[in-house]
N, C-alpha and C positions, 0 to 999 in steps of 0.2 A: 504494500500500500504506500502511495506517495502522499505526503502531507505537507501543505504549505498554508500558512495563515490558519484560518479555521476550516479550510476546505480539505477534505481527504478524498483521494481518488483511489478506488479499489477496482475499477474496471480496467483491465490491461490495455485495451485498445484506446481508451481515453488517455490513460497515463502515458502510453507510448507517443500518441499524437502531441500531447503537451510537451514531452521531453524533446521531440523533434523540432517543434516550433520554437522552444526555448533555445536550442542549439543554433537554429537559424538566426534568431534575433541577436544572440551573442556574437556570432560570426559577422553579422552586418555591423554591429557596434565596433568590433575590432577593425573592420575595414574603414569605418568613418574615422576612428582614432589615427590610423596609419595615414589617411589622406590629410588630416589636419596637421600631423607632424611633418609631412612632406611640404605642405603649404607654408608652414612656419619657417622652413629653411630657405624660402625663396623670397626675394624682394620684388614686389610688383610696382612698376611705374606706369602711370597712365597720363599721357599728355593729350590734351584736347585743345582745340582752337576755339576761341570765342568768335562770334559773328564779326567783330571789328578787327579780327586778325591778331589780337594780342594773345599770348600764351597764358594758360592757367598754371598755377603751381602744380607740381607733380604730386600724386597721391602715392604714398609708399606704405606697404604693410611689412613691418619688420618683426622678426621673432623676438619675443621678450624673454 
């Protein structure tokens, strides 16, 4: 029997489906963390021009 919170699951098919879904969510969360870490190591510079031709300041994302 799988217990979490106040809910206990004793049906194997429901328990297995829950565990598979949980593994999927954890795997997606790990992918998100890896993506964020990769983005933190890169500096982004965005230059755009205003209608009058003057340049805006660059926007930079720098790892902290």
